[in-house]
ZADO-1210 file (C-alpha; in nm, 4 decimals, padded with zeros to 6 digits):
<atoms>
<atom x="05.8359" y="03.6227" z="06.5371" code="UNK" pos="1"/>
<atom x="05.5271" y="03.5953" z="06.7582" code="UNK" pos="2"/>
<atom x="05.3443" y="03.8978" z="06.8916" code="UNK" pos="3"/>
<atom x="05.5254" y="04.0689" z="07.1792" code="UNK" pos="4"/>
<atom x="05.3914" y="04.3504" z="07.3939" code="UNK" pos="5"/>
<atom x="05.0743" y="04.4743" z="07.5623" code="UNK" pos="6"/>
<atom x="04.7270" y="04.3548" z="07.4793" code="UNK" pos="7"/>
<atom x="04.5394" y="04.5135" z="07.1867" code="UNK" pos="8"/>
<atom x="04.3093" y="04.6880" z="07.4334" code="UNK" pos="9"/>
<atom x="04.6000" y="04.8482" z="07.6196" code="UNK" pos="10"/>
<atom x="04.7795" y="04.9576" z="07.3021" code="UNK" pos="11"/>
<atom x="04.4905" y="05.0834" z="07.0896" code="UNK" pos="12"/>
<atom x="04.6266" y="05.4385" z="07.0964" code="UNK" pos="13"/>
<atom x="04.9938" y="05.3430" z="07.0760" code="UNK" pos="14"/>
<atom x="05.0537" y="05.4678" z="06.7216" code="UNK" pos="15"/>
<atom x="04.8740" y="05.7945" z="06.7958" code="UNK" pos="16"/>
<atom x="05.1035" y="05.8459" z="07.0957" code="UNK" pos="17"/>
<atom x="05.4014" y="05.7925" z="06.8642" code="UNK" pos="18"/>
<atom x="05.2876" y="06.0590" z="06.6175" code="UNK" pos="19"/>
<atom x="05.0524" y="05.8785" z="06.3774" code="UNK" pos="20"/>
<atom x="04.8640" y="06.1947" z="06.2854" code="UNK" pos="21"/>
<atom x="04.6521" y="06.2952" z="05.9853" code="UNK" pos="22"/>
<atom x="04.9517" y="06.3547" z="05.7572" code="UNK" pos="23"/>
<atom x="05.0935" y="06.0066" z="05.8057" code="UNK" pos="24"/>
<atom x="04.7497" y="05.8503" z="05.7743" code="UNK" pos="25"/>
<atom x="04.7186" y="06.0223" z="05.4380" code="UNK" pos="26"/>
<atom x="05.0606" y="05.8980" z="05.3261" code="UNK" pos="27"/>
<atom x="04.9704" y="05.5443" z="05.4325" code="UNK" pos="28"/>
<atom x="04.6246" y="05.5331" z="05.2719" code="UNK" pos="29"/>
<atom x="04.7362" y="05.3691" z="04.9414" code="UNK" pos="30"/>
<atom x="04.9070" y="05.0888" z="05.1347" code="UNK" pos="31"/>
<atom x="04.5982" y="05.0293" z="05.3484" code="UNK" pos="32"/>
<atom x="04.4142" y="04.9451" z="05.0254" code="UNK" pos="33"/>
<atom x="04.6706" y="04.6671" z="04.9728" code="UNK" pos="34"/>
<atom x="04.5892" y="04.5154" z="05.3113" code="UNK" pos="35"/>
<atom x="04.9079" y="04.6387" z="05.4820" code="UNK" pos="36"/>
<atom x="04.9270" y="04.7855" z="05.8319" code="UNK" pos="37"/>
<atom x="05.1118" y="05.0956" z="05.9610" code="UNK" pos="38"/>
<atom x="05.3903" y="05.0781" z="06.2158" code="UNK" pos="39"/>
<atom x="05.6769" y="05.2850" z="06.3520" code="UNK" pos="40"/>
<atom x="06.0310" y="05.1654" z="06.4200" code="UNK" pos="41"/>
<atom x="06.1137" y="05.2114" z="06.7884" code="UNK" pos="42"/>
<atom x="06.4467" y="05.0276" z="06.7693" code="UNK" pos="43"/>
<atom x="06.6552" y="04.9138" z="06.4728" code="UNK" pos="44"/>
<atom x="06.8951" y="04.6198" z="06.4671" code="UNK" pos="45"/>
<atom x="07.0733" y="04.4363" z="06.1883" code="UNK" pos="46"/>
<atom x="06.8128" y="04.2605" z="05.9741" code="UNK" pos="47"/>
<atom x="06.5113" y="04.3407" z="06.1918" code="UNK" pos="48"/>
<atom x="06.3425" y="04.6096" z="06.4012" code="UNK" pos="49"/>
<atom x="06.1198" y="04.6419" z="06.7010" code="UNK" pos="50"/>
<atom x="05.8080" y="04.8133" z="06.5692" code="UNK" pos="51"/>
<atom x="05.5026" y="04.9637" z="06.7321" code="UNK" pos="52"/>
<atom x="05.1742" y="04.8814" z="06.5593" code="UNK" pos="53"/>
<atom x="04.8043" y="04.8605" z="06.6411" code="UNK" pos="54"/>
<atom x="04.8537" y="04.5542" z="06.8621" code="UNK" pos="55"/>
<atom x="05.1548" y="04.6697" z="07.0617" code="UNK" pos="56"/>
<atom x="05.5229" y="04.5965" z="07.0020" code="UNK" pos="57"/>
<atom x="05.6764" y="04.3221" z="06.7903" code="UNK" pos="58"/>
<atom x="06.0122" y="04.2139" z="06.6526" code="UNK" pos="59"/>
<atom x="05.9712" y="04.2436" z="06.2752" code="UNK" pos="60"/>
<atom x="06.2198" y="04.1119" z="06.0164" code="UNK" pos="61"/>
<atom x="06.2674" y="04.2754" z="05.6751" code="UNK" pos="62"/>
<atom x="06.0890" y="04.1170" z="05.3815" code="UNK" pos="63"/>
<atom x="06.3046" y="03.9787" z="05.1001" code="UNK" pos="64"/>
<atom x="06.1496" y="04.2345" z="04.8640" code="UNK" pos="65"/>
<atom x="06.2486" y="04.5240" z="05.0924" code="UNK" pos="66"/>
<atom x="06.6100" y="04.4072" z="05.1167" code="UNK" pos="67"/>
<atom x="06.6308" y="04.3524" z="04.7407" code="UNK" pos="68"/>
<atom x="06.4919" y="04.6986" z="04.6611" code="UNK" pos="69"/>
<atom x="06.7320" y="04.8782" z="04.8984" code="UNK" pos="70"/>
<atom x="07.0293" y="05.0165" z="04.7083" code="UNK" pos="71"/>
<atom x="07.2190" y="05.1036" z="05.0297" code="UNK" pos="72"/>
<atom x="07.1744" y="05.0742" z="05.4060" code="UNK" pos="73"/>
<atom x="07.0197" y="05.4245" z="05.4013" code="UNK" pos="74"/>
<atom x="06.7108" y="05.2750" z="05.2351" code="UNK" pos="75"/>
<atom x="06.6510" y="05.0210" z="05.5127" code="UNK" pos="76"/>
<atom x="06.4298" y="05.0982" z="05.8164" code="UNK" pos="77"/>
<atom x="06.5787" y="05.3187" z="06.0886" code="UNK" pos="78"/>
<atom x="06.4557" y="05.4441" z="06.4237" code="UNK" pos="79"/>
<atom x="06.1651" y="05.6829" z="06.3679" code="UNK" pos="80"/>
<atom x="06.0677" y="05.5433" z="06.0284" code="UNK" pos="81"/>
<atom x="05.7044" y="05.4771" z="05.9478" code="UNK" pos="82"/>
<atom x="05.6782" y="05.1386" z="05.7811" code="UNK" pos="83"/>
<atom x="05.4251" y="04.9137" z="05.6103" code="UNK" pos="84"/>
<atom x="05.3646" y="04.5792" z="05.7768" code="UNK" pos="85"/>
<atom x="05.2193" y="04.2458" z="05.6755" code="UNK" pos="86"/>
<atom x="05.0810" y="04.0333" z="05.9579" code="UNK" pos="87"/>
<atom x="04.9991" y="03.6659" z="05.9864" code="UNK" pos="88"/>
<atom x="04.8883" y="03.4390" z="06.2720" code="UNK" pos="89"/>
<atom x="05.1515" y="03.2019" z="06.4122" code="UNK" pos="90"/>
<atom x="04.9792" y="02.8909" z="06.5529" code="UNK" pos="91"/>
<atom x="04.8764" y="02.9633" z="06.9124" code="UNK" pos="92"/>
<atom x="05.1604" y="03.2097" z="06.9753" code="UNK" pos="93"/>
<atom x="04.9957" y="03.5266" z="06.8527" code="UNK" pos="94"/>
<atom x="05.0695" y="03.7335" z="06.5421" code="UNK" pos="95"/>
<atom x="05.3909" y="03.7832" z="06.3462" code="UNK" pos="96"/>
<atom x="05.4638" y="04.0952" z="06.1408" code="UNK" pos="97"/>
<atom x="05.7099" y="04.1559" z="05.8580" code="UNK" pos="98"/>
<atom x="05.8291" y="04.4968" z="05.7353" code="UNK" pos="99"/>
<atom x="05.7340" y="04.5281" z="05.3679" code="UNK" pos="100"/>
<atom x="05.8398" y="04.8882" z="05.3004" code="UNK" pos="101"/>
<atom x="05.9450" y="05.2282" z="05.4380" code="UNK" pos="102"/>
<atom x="05.7209" y="05.5325" z="05.3909" code="UNK" pos="103"/>
<atom x="05.8897" y="05.8420" z="05.2413" code="UNK" pos="104"/>
<atom x="06.0872" y="06.0176" z="05.5141" code="UNK" pos="105"/>
<atom x="06.0006" y="06.3749" z="05.5995" code="UNK" pos="106"/>
<atom x="06.3470" y="06.4259" z="05.7522" code="UNK" pos="107"/>
<atom x="06.6508" y="06.2045" z="05.8153" code="UNK" pos="108"/>
<atom x="06.9616" y="06.2535" z="06.0301" code="UNK" pos="109"/>
<atom x="07.2355" y="06.0794" z="05.8296" code="UNK" pos="110"/>
<atom x="07.6095" y="06.0446" z="05.8836" code="UNK" pos="111"/>
<atom x="07.8789" y="05.8543" z="05.6985" code="UNK" pos="112"/>
<atom x="07.9220" y="05.5095" z="05.8468" code="UNK" pos="113"/>
<atom x="08.2339" y="05.5188" z="06.0693" code="UNK" pos="114"/>
<atom x="08.5283" y="05.3830" z="05.8701" code="UNK" pos="115"/>
<atom x="08.3322" y="05.3836" z="05.5415" code="UNK" pos="116"/>
<atom x="08.2879" y="05.7394" z="05.4168" code="UNK" pos="117"/>
<atom x="08.0914" y="05.6391" z="05.1053" code="UNK" pos="118"/>
<atom x="07.8290" y="05.4457" z="05.3066" code="UNK" pos="119"/>
<atom x="07.5509" y="05.6357" z="05.4802" code="UNK" pos="120"/>
<atom x="07.3949" y="05.5523" z="05.8163" code="UNK" pos="121"/>
<atom x="07.0557" y="05.6885" z="05.9248" code="UNK" pos="122"/>
<atom x="07.0668" y="05.7723" z="06.2962" code="UNK" pos="123"/>
<atom x="06.7020" y="05.8798" z="06.3139" code="UNK" pos="124"/>
<atom x="06.4190" y="05.9492" z="06.0694" code="UNK" pos="125"/>
<atom x="06.1131" y="06.1757" z="06.0692" code="UNK" pos="126"/>
<atom x="06.2444" y="06.3993" z="06.3447" code="UNK" pos="127"/>
<atom x="06.1243" y="06.7554" z="06.3993" code="UNK" pos="128"/>
<atom x="06.3857" y="06.8857" z="06.6421" code="UNK" pos="129"/>
<atom x="06.7477" y="06.7798" z="06.7049" code="UNK" pos="130"/>
<atom x="06.8793" y="06.8556" z="07.0530" code="UNK" pos="131"/>
<atom x="07.2585" y="06.8897" z="07.0333" code="UNK" pos="132"/>
<atom x="07.3569" y="06.8096" z="07.3917" code="UNK" pos="133"/>
<atom x="07.6895" y="06.9180" z="07.5429" code="UNK" pos="134"/>
<atom x="07.8011" y="06.9126" z="07.9046" code="UNK" pos="135"/>
<atom x="07.9439" y="07.2128" z="08.0889" code="UNK" pos="136"/>
<atom x="08.1615" y="06.9773" z="08.2944" code="UNK" pos="137"/>
<atom x="08.4284" y="07.1075" z="08.0547" code="UNK" pos="138"/>
<atom x="08.4296" y="07.3897" z="07.8020" code="UNK" pos="139"/>
<atom x="08.2029" y="07.3090" z="07.5056" code="UNK" pos="140"/>
<atom x="08.3819" y="07.1930" z="07.1901" code="UNK" pos="141"/>
<atom x="08.2761" y="07.4650" z="06.9444" code="UNK" pos="142"/>
<atom x="08.4205" y="07.2836" z="06.6424" code="UNK" pos="143"/>
<atom x="08.2188" y="06.9710" z="06.7221" code="UNK" pos="144"/>
<atom x="07.9040" y="07.1770" z="06.7730" code="UNK" pos="145"/>
<atom x="07.9523" y="07.3317" z="06.4271" code="UNK" pos="146"/>
<atom x="07.9803" y="06.9838" z="06.2749" code="UNK" pos="147"/>
<atom x="07.6719" y="06.8562" z="06.4564" code="UNK" pos="148"/>
<atom x="07.4740" y="07.1635" z="06.3540" code="UNK" pos="149"/>
<atom x="07.5673" y="07.1088" z="05.9881" code="UNK" pos="150"/>
<atom x="07.4340" y="06.7523" z="05.9948" code="UNK" pos="151"/>
<atom x="07.1260" y="06.8598" z="06.1914" code="UNK" pos="152"/>
<atom x="07.0342" y="07.1374" z="05.9457" code="UNK" pos="153"/>
<atom x="07.0943" y="06.9004" z="05.6545" code="UNK" pos="154"/>
<atom x="06.8499" y="06.6505" z="05.8065" code="UNK" pos="155"/>
<atom x="06.5612" y="06.8913" z="05.7559" code="UNK" pos="156"/>
<atom x="06.4902" y="06.9165" z="06.1291" code="UNK" pos="157"/>
<atom x="06.5362" y="07.2215" z="06.3525" code="UNK" pos="158"/>
<atom x="06.8493" y="07.2117" z="06.5722" code="UNK" pos="159"/>
<atom x="06.8627" y="07.3373" z="06.9309" code="UNK" pos="160"/>
<atom x="07.1847" y="07.3402" z="07.1351" code="UNK" pos="161"/>
<atom x="07.1390" y="07.2217" z="07.4940" code="UNK" pos="162"/>
<atom x="07.4133" y="07.2908" z="07.7501" code="UNK" pos="163"/>
<atom x="07.3684" y="07.0432" z="08.0360" code="UNK" pos="164"/>
<atom x="07.5174" y="06.9970" z="08.3846" code="UNK" pos="165"/>
<atom x="07.4917" y="07.3701" z="08.4452" code="UNK" pos="166"/>
<atom x="07.5467" y="07.2999" z="08.8162" code="UNK" pos="167"/>
<atom x="07.9064" y="07.1952" z="08.7433" code="UNK" pos="168"/>
<atom x="08.0111" y="07.5253" z="08.5846" code="UNK" pos="169"/>
<atom x="08.1233" y="07.8254" z="08.7876" code="UNK" pos="170"/>
<atom x="07.9300" y="08.0710" z="08.5710" code="UNK" pos="171"/>
<atom x="07.7264" y="07.8682" z="08.3180" code="UNK" pos="172"/>
<atom x="07.5427" y="08.1709" z="08.1767" code="UNK" pos="173"/>
<atom x="07.8671" y="08.2921" z="08.0175" code="UNK" pos="174"/>
<atom x="07.8730" y="07.9931" z="07.7809" code="UNK" pos="175"/>
<atom x="07.5417" y="08.0746" z="07.6119" code="UNK" pos="176"/>
<atom x="07.6723" y="08.3736" z="07.4092" code="UNK" pos="177"/>
<atom x="07.9980" y="08.1884" z="07.3370" code="UNK" pos="178"/>
<atom x="07.8136" y="07.8943" z="07.1827" code="UNK" pos="179"/>
<atom x="07.5720" y="08.1285" z="07.0070" code="UNK" pos="180"/>
<atom x="07.8619" y="08.2721" z="06.8042" code="UNK" pos="181"/>
<atom x="07.8960" y="07.9375" z="06.6211" code="UNK" pos="182"/>
<atom x="07.5215" y="07.8681" z="06.6060" code="UNK" pos="183"/>
<atom x="07.3585" y="08.1545" z="06.4113" code="UNK" pos="184"/>
<atom x="06.9810" y="08.1372" z="06.4191" code="UNK" pos="185"/>
<atom x="06.9848" y="07.8484" z="06.6670" code="UNK" pos="186"/>
<atom x="06.8378" y="07.8569" z="07.0178" code="UNK" pos="187"/>
<atom x="07.0902" y="07.7773" z="07.2938" code="UNK" pos="188"/>
<atom x="06.9406" y="07.6475" z="07.6189" code="UNK" pos="189"/>
<atom x="07.0974" y="07.6051" z="07.9624" code="UNK" pos="190"/>
<atom x="06.9725" y="07.3017" z="08.1546" code="UNK" pos="191"/>
<atom x="07.0464" y="07.0972" z="08.4652" code="UNK" pos="192"/>
<atom x="06.8923" y="06.7512" z="08.4320" code="UNK" pos="193"/>
<atom x="06.9452" y="06.6573" z="08.7971" code="UNK" pos="194"/>
<atom x="06.7664" y="06.9614" z="08.9419" code="UNK" pos="195"/>
<atom x="06.5220" y="07.0157" z="08.6568" code="UNK" pos="196"/>
<atom x="06.6379" y="07.3733" z="08.6052" code="UNK" pos="197"/>
<atom x="06.5688" y="07.4968" z="08.2529" code="UNK" pos="198"/>
<atom x="06.3506" y="07.1991" z="08.1529" code="UNK" pos="199"/>
<atom x="06.0478" y="07.4146" z="08.0667" code="UNK" pos="200"/>
<atom x="06.1653" y="07.5221" z="07.7193" code="UNK" pos="201"/>
<atom x="06.2673" y="07.1634" z="07.6377" code="UNK" pos="202"/>
<atom x="05.9328" y="07.0191" z="07.7383" code="UNK" pos="203"/>
<atom x="05.7588" y="07.2809" z="07.5241" code="UNK" pos="204"/>
<atom x="05.9417" y="07.1348" z="07.2229" code="UNK" pos="205"/>
<atom x="05.7905" y="06.7906" z="07.2884" code="UNK" pos="206"/>
<atom x="05.4420" y="06.8646" z="07.1677" code="UNK" pos="207"/>
<atom x="05.1976" y="06.6075" z="07.0372" code="UNK" pos="208"/>
<atom x="05.2903" y="06.4631" z="06.6947" code="UNK" pos="209"/>
<atom x="05.6465" y="06.5952" z="06.7286" code="UNK" pos="210"/>
<atom x="05.9621" y="06.3810" z="06.7432" code="UNK" pos="211"/>
<atom x="06.2736" y="06.5158" z="06.9175" code="UNK" pos="212"/>
<atom x="06.6138" y="06.3454" z="06.8832" code="UNK" pos="213"/>
<atom x="06.9049" y="06.3897" z="07.1238" code="UNK" pos="214"/>
<atom x="07.2628" y="06.3618" z="06.9985" code="UNK" pos="215"/>
<atom x="07.5974" y="06.4419" z="07.1523" code="UNK" pos="216"/>
<atom x="07.9143" y="06.2874" z="07.2934" code="UNK" pos="217"/>
<atom x="07.9144" y="06.0228" z="07.5661" code="UNK" pos="218"/>
<atom x="07.8811" y="06.1714" z="07.9125" code="UNK" pos="219"/>
<atom x="07.6975" y="06.4826" z="07.7951" code="UNK" pos="220"/>
<atom x="07.3953" y="06.4014" z="08.0110" code="UNK" pos="221"/>
<atom x="07.1432" y="06.2826" z="07.7489" code="UNK" pos="222"/>
<atom x="07.0103" y="05.9953" z="07.9593" code="UNK" pos="223"/>
<atom x="06.9713" y="06.2119" z="08.2701" code="UNK" pos="224"/>
<atom x="06.7953" y="06.4728" z="08.0579" code="UNK" pos="225"/>
<atom x="06.5521" y="06.2144" z="07.9191" code="UNK" pos="226"/>
<atom x="06.4755" y="06.0817" z="08.2679" code="UNK" pos="227"/>
<atom x="06.3936" y="06.4354" z="08.3802" code="UNK" pos="228"/>
<atom x="06.1732" y="06.5007" z="08.0762" code="UNK" pos="229"/>
<atom x="05.9667" y="06.1834" z="08.1118" code="UNK" pos="230"/>
<atom x="05.9568" y="06.1958" z="08.4926" code="UNK" pos="231"/>
<atom x="06.1009" y="05.8507" z="08.5597" code="UNK" pos="232"/>
<atom x="06.4349" y="05.6684" z="08.5770" code="UNK" pos="233"/>
<atom x="06.3898" y="05.5072" z="08.2356" code="UNK" pos="234"/>
<atom x="06.7457" y="05.5452" z="08.1040" code="UNK" pos="235"/>
<atom x="07.0522" y="05.4183" z="08.2921" code="UNK" pos="236"/>
<atom x="07.3150" y="05.6814" z="08.3716" code="UNK" pos="237"/>
<atom x="07.6878" y="05.6608" z="08.4343" code="UNK" pos="238"/>
<atom x="07.9519" y="05.9098" z="08.5335" code="UNK" pos="239"/>
<atom x="08.2390" y="06.0522" z="08.3321" code="UNK" pos="240"/>
<atom x="08.5775" y="05.8811" z="08.3690" code="UNK" pos="241"/>
<atom x="08.7988" y="06.0807" z="08.6032" code="UNK" pos="242"/>
<atom x="09.1167" y="05.9660" z="08.4259" code="UNK" pos="243"/>
<atom x="09.0498" y="06.1380" z="08.0945" code="UNK" pos="244"/>
<atom x="08.7247" y="06.3286" z="08.1430" code="UNK" pos="245"/>
<atom x="08.5543" y="06.1253" z="07.8684" code="UNK" pos="246"/>
<atom x="08.2031" y="05.9915" z="07.8891" code="UNK" pos="247"/>
<atom x="08.1157" y="05.6238" z="07.9092" code="UNK" pos="248"/>
<atom x="07.8440" y="05.4759" z="07.6873" code="UNK" pos="249"/>
<atom x="07.5186" y="05.4201" z="07.8746" code="UNK" pos="250"/>
<atom x="07.2689" y="05.4081" z="07.5894" code="UNK" pos="251"/>
<atom x="07.3668" y="05.1229" z="07.3567" code="UNK" pos="252"/>
<atom x="07.0966" y="05.1525" z="07.0904" code="UNK" pos="253"/>
<atom x="06.8809" y="05.4206" z="06.9329" code="UNK" pos="254"/>
<atom x="06.5193" y="05.3977" z="07.0463" code="UNK" pos="255"/>
<atom x="06.1933" y="05.5914" z="07.0628" code="UNK" pos="256"/>
<atom x="06.0535" y="05.7003" z="07.3992" code="UNK" pos="257"/>
<atom x="05.7064" y="05.8496" z="07.4404" code="UNK" pos="258"/>
<atom x="05.6834" y="06.1614" z="07.6568" code="UNK" pos="259"/>
<atom x="05.3872" y="06.1749" z="07.8976" code="UNK" pos="260"/>
<atom x="05.1467" y="06.4380" z="07.7712" code="UNK" pos="261"/>
<atom x="05.2659" y="06.4219" z="07.4109" code="UNK" pos="262"/>
<atom x="05.5733" y="06.4041" z="07.1932" code="UNK" pos="263"/>
<atom x="05.8367" y="06.1412" z="07.1250" code="UNK" pos="264"/>
<atom x="06.2086" y="06.1367" z="07.2121" code="UNK" pos="265"/>
<atom x="06.4819" y="05.9526" z="07.0239" code="UNK" pos="266"/>
<atom x="06.7698" y="05.8567" z="07.2512" code="UNK" pos="267"/>
<atom x="07.1007" y="05.7825" z="07.0791" code="UNK" pos="268"/>
<atom x="07.4302" y="05.6377" z="07.2028" code="UNK" pos="269"/>
<atom x="07.7116" y="05.8864" z="07.2509" code="UNK" pos="270"/>
<atom x="07.8851" y="05.9606" z="06.9203" code="UNK" pos="271"/>
<atom x="08.2636" y="05.9552" z="06.9226" code="UNK" pos="272"/>
<atom x="08.2648" y="06.0719" z="06.5609" code="UNK" pos="273"/>
<atom x="08.0139" y="06.2331" z="06.3298" code="UNK" pos="274"/>
<atom x="08.1379" y="06.2099" z="05.9731" code="UNK" pos="275"/>
<atom x="07.9502" y="06.4097" z="05.7111" code="UNK" pos="276"/>
<atom x="07.7202" y="06.2565" z="05.4497" code="UNK" pos="277"/>
<atom x="07.5203" y="06.5119" z="05.2510" code="UNK" pos="278"/>
<atom x="07.6001" y="06.8415" z="05.4214" code="UNK" pos="279"/>
<atom x="07.6508" y="07.1303" z="05.1774" code="UNK" pos="280"/>
<atom x="07.3207" y="07.2949" z="05.2678" code="UNK" pos="281"/>
<atom x="07.3781" y="07.2353" z="05.6395" code="UNK" pos="282"/>
<atom x="07.7283" y="07.3836" z="05.6245" code="UNK" pos="283"/>
<atom x="07.5831" y="07.6897" z="05.4547" code="UNK" pos="284"/>
<atom x="07.3327" y="07.7362" z="05.7389" code="UNK" pos="285"/>
<atom x="07.5940" y="07.6984" z="06.0144" code="UNK" pos="286"/>
<atom x="07.8434" y="07.9324" z="05.8466" code="UNK" pos="287"/>
<atom x="07.5941" y="08.1794" z="05.7026" code="UNK" pos="288"/>
<atom x="07.8081" y="08.4650" z="05.8359" code="UNK" pos="289"/>
<atom x="08.1111" y="08.3462" z="05.6385" code="UNK" pos="290"/>
<atom x="07.9129" y="08.2723" z="05.3238" code="UNK" pos="291"/>
<atom x="07.7598" y="08.6202" z="05.3329" code="UNK" pos="292"/>
<atom x="08.1073" y="08.7741" z="05.3563" code="UNK" pos="293"/>
<atom x="08.2332" y="08.5441" z="05.0784" code="UNK" pos="294"/>
<atom x="07.9939" y="08.7151" z="04.8399" code="UNK" pos="295"/>
<atom x="08.2131" y="09.0253" z="04.8642" code="UNK" pos="296"/>
<atom x="08.5419" y="08.8472" z="04.7907" code="UNK" pos="297"/>
<atom x="08.7254" y="08.9618" z="04.4757" code="UNK" pos="298"/>
<atom x="08.7293" y="08.6086" z="04.3315" code="UNK" pos="299"/>
<atom x="08.4213" y="08.3881" z="04.3082" code="UNK" pos="300"/>
<atom x="08.6274" y="08.0769" z="04.3863" code="UNK" pos="301"/>
<atom x="08.8146" y="08.2365" z="04.6754" code="UNK" pos="302"/>
<atom x="08.9465" y="07.9761" z="04.9224" code="UNK" pos="303"/>
<atom x="08.9772" y="08.2434" z="05.1973" code="UNK" pos="304"/>
<atom x="09.3448" y="08.1629" z="05.2457" code="UNK" pos="305"/>
<atom x="09.5932" y="08.4023" z="05.0810" code="UNK" pos="306"/>
<atom x="09.3911" y="08.5433" z="04.7925" code="UNK" pos="307"/>
<atom x="09.3919" y="08.9239" z="04.7547" code="UNK" pos="308"/>
<atom x="09.0644" y="09.1000" z="04.8159" code="UNK" pos="309"/>
<atom x="08.9308" y="08.8271" z="05.0457" code="UNK" pos="310"/>
<atom x="08.6452" y="08.9690" z="05.2549" code="UNK" pos="311"/>
<atom x="08.6575" y="08.6738" z="05.4933" code="UNK" pos="312"/>
<atom x="09.0245" y="08.7216" z="05.5796" code="UNK" pos="313"/>
<atom x="08.9610" y="09.0939" z="05.6229" code="UNK" pos="314"/>
<atom x="08.6886" y="09.0121" z="05.8775" code="UNK" pos="315"/>
<atom x="08.9388" y="08.7935" z="06.0665" code="UNK" pos="316"/>
<atom x="09.1905" y="09.0780" z="06.0723" code="UNK" pos="317"/>
<atom x="08.9234" y="09.3130" z="06.2098" code="UNK" pos="318"/>
<atom x="08.8399" y="09.0626" z="06.4864" code="UNK" pos="319"/>
<atom x="08.4896" y="08.9936" z="06.3526" code="UNK" pos="320"/>
<atom x="08.5700" y="08.6267" z="06.2826" code="UNK" pos="321"/>
<atom x="08.8136" y="08.3824" z="06.4413" code="UNK" pos="322"/>
<atom x="09.0716" y="08.1953" z="06.2393" code="UNK" pos="323"/>
<atom x="08.9479" y="07.8727" z="06.4000" code="UNK" pos="324"/>
<atom x="08.5946" y="07.9244" z="06.2678" code="UNK" pos="325"/>
<atom x="08.7165" y="07.9929" z="05.9144" code="UNK" pos="326"/>
<atom x="08.9397" y="07.6842" z="05.9222" code="UNK" pos="327"/>
<atom x="08.6485" y="07.4768" z="06.0518" code="UNK" pos="328"/>
<atom x="08.4367" y="07.6008" z="05.7596" code="UNK" pos="329"/>
<atom x="08.7036" y="07.5092" z="05.5052" code="UNK" pos="330"/>
<atom x="08.7614" y="07.1688" z="05.6681" code="UNK" pos="331"/>
<atom x="08.3928" y="07.0740" z="05.6581" code="UNK" pos="332"/>
<atom x="08.3601" y="07.1867" z="05.2956" code="UNK" pos="333"/>
<atom x="08.6621" y="06.9762" z="05.1985" code="UNK" pos="334"/>
<atom x="08.5267" y="06.6733" z="05.3852" code="UNK" pos="335"/>
<atom x="08.1857" y="06.7114" z="05.2217" code="UNK" pos="336"/>
<atom x="08.3460" y="06.7349" z="04.8767" code="UNK" pos="337"/>
<atom x="08.5562" y="06.4239" z="04.9438" code="UNK" pos="338"/>
<atom x="08.2547" y="06.2194" z="05.0531" code="UNK" pos="339"/>
<atom x="08.0592" y="06.3330" z="04.7465" code="UNK" pos="340"/>
<atom x="08.3459" y="06.2205" z="04.5212" code="UNK" pos="341"/>
<atom x="08.3590" y="05.8795" z="04.6910" code="UNK" pos="342"/>
<atom x="07.9840" y="05.8350" z="04.6646" code="UNK" pos="343"/>
<atom x="07.9844" y="05.9268" z="04.2968" code="UNK" pos="344"/>
<atom x="08.2589" y="05.6712" z="04.2378" code="UNK" pos="345"/>
<atom x="08.0413" y="05.4003" z="04.3957" code="UNK" pos="346"/>
<atom x="07.7316" y="05.4727" z="04.1900" code="UNK" pos="347"/>
<atom x="07.8332" y="05.2792" z="03.8760" code="UNK" pos="348"/>
<atom x="07.8810" y="04.9729" z="04.0994" code="UNK" pos="349"/>
<atom x="07.5151" y="04.9903" z="04.1957" code="UNK" pos="350"/>
<atom x="07.4050" y="04.9285" z="03.8367" code="UNK" pos="351"/>
<atom x="07.0424" y="05.0219" z="03.7843" code="UNK" pos="352"/>
<atom x="06.9621" y="05.0479" z="04.1526" code="UNK" pos="353"/>
<atom x="06.8100" y="05.3757" z="04.2608" code="UNK" pos="354"/>
<atom x="07.0048" y="05.6052" z="04.4913" code="UNK" pos="355"/>
<atom x="06.7837" y="05.8016" z="04.7292" code="UNK" pos="356"/>
<atom x="06.8538" y="06.1260" z="04.9102" code="UNK" pos="357"/>
<atom x="06.6833" y="06.3071" z="05.1946" code="UNK" pos="358"/>
<atom x="06.5563" y="06.5773" z="04.9607" code="UNK" pos="359"/>
<atom x="06.3964" y="06.3238" z="04.7235" code="UNK" pos="360"/>
<atom x="06.2300" y="06.1444" z="05.0142" code="UNK" pos="361"/>
<atom x="06.1043" y="06.4743" z="05.1576" code="UNK" pos="362"/>
<atom x="05.9583" y="06.5738" z="04.8203" code="UNK" pos="363"/>
<atom x="05.7830" y="06.2370" z="04.7982" code="UNK" pos="364"/>
<atom x="05.6346" y="06.2863" z="05.1453" code="UNK" pos="365"/>
<atom x="05.4997" y="06.6328" z="05.0670" code="UNK" pos="366"/>
<atom x="05.3645" y="06.5146" z="04.7331" code="UNK" pos="367"/>
<atom x="05.1661" y="06.2395" z="04.9089" code="UNK" pos="368"/>
<atom x="05.0180" y="06.4840" z="05.1605" code="UNK" pos="369"/>
<atom x="04.9328" y="06.7299" z="04.8841" code="UNK" pos="370"/>
<atom x="05.1792" y="07.0054" z="04.9735" code="UNK" pos="371"/>
</atoms>
């Protein structure tokens, strides 16, 4: 694919604007010795990606070696990945680049592929902050927020809950403590993308060398929020259907967007479903209150249902916990266990191929940067 994008002079600092800092330069150094070039995936499609590199933007296919080495789709390049590139001139059309490999991910937001629980799908890689965006056009879905927080914590990034369309709620401030009850240790922000109210704390998260991903259901206001943060009408916006109150997809693909003054945003299409992948650690963070109480249960394997001496059920009876939150905890644990069983059943089918996890990739990254 021939070179596509701005001239080399105009894009000399492109990678730096997308977070190519000292740490990533250190990770890439061994590949530079092999004559490869660094790049970052700004959009991922089946079989190829749009990458940013030292000469601008280009459509880059996967090398045969990369595809062969990938044990699952999780190992293939995703939005936010730093990749190694091989370039070659193409007649008089410019320069073509091919993705040869993926650098170890520092973090990765992964869900089970819809309809295929034992297959993972990376929504975004190397993110620092996950903005979990929900609209106040209707009451926030606390059970969905718990699920999204579990996946966000598991990714290795820091989650922040953002309540948008504050102008559509009679008393939006009341929702902050309500959402905080299911988001222990997580900041909950109140924002209005149209008026710009509450944008200050969000913009402070988008510092140089930091990547911020936005997730949430369709119609939650992600595109409007991004337009407000970057100061231009970059993302198309659409209203919520009046018939059923559901959002309509505006963003159709995950992509990176540079924020003026520093930082990178990852816009994602609205998610109708967010099935768990690896989530035990994330579930523990979201339900830390329940897990702390569970330590006082009479039985170590207490299911918090009808067992005698259950500290969790006692907390429900005292009004300290809701039955809905406890059931949500049990449901997510059961789903996580089921996915783990399905994944383990698939492993023999992969033969000698290597299965990778976020934790292994993160350890590889920190080992390369000497931490």
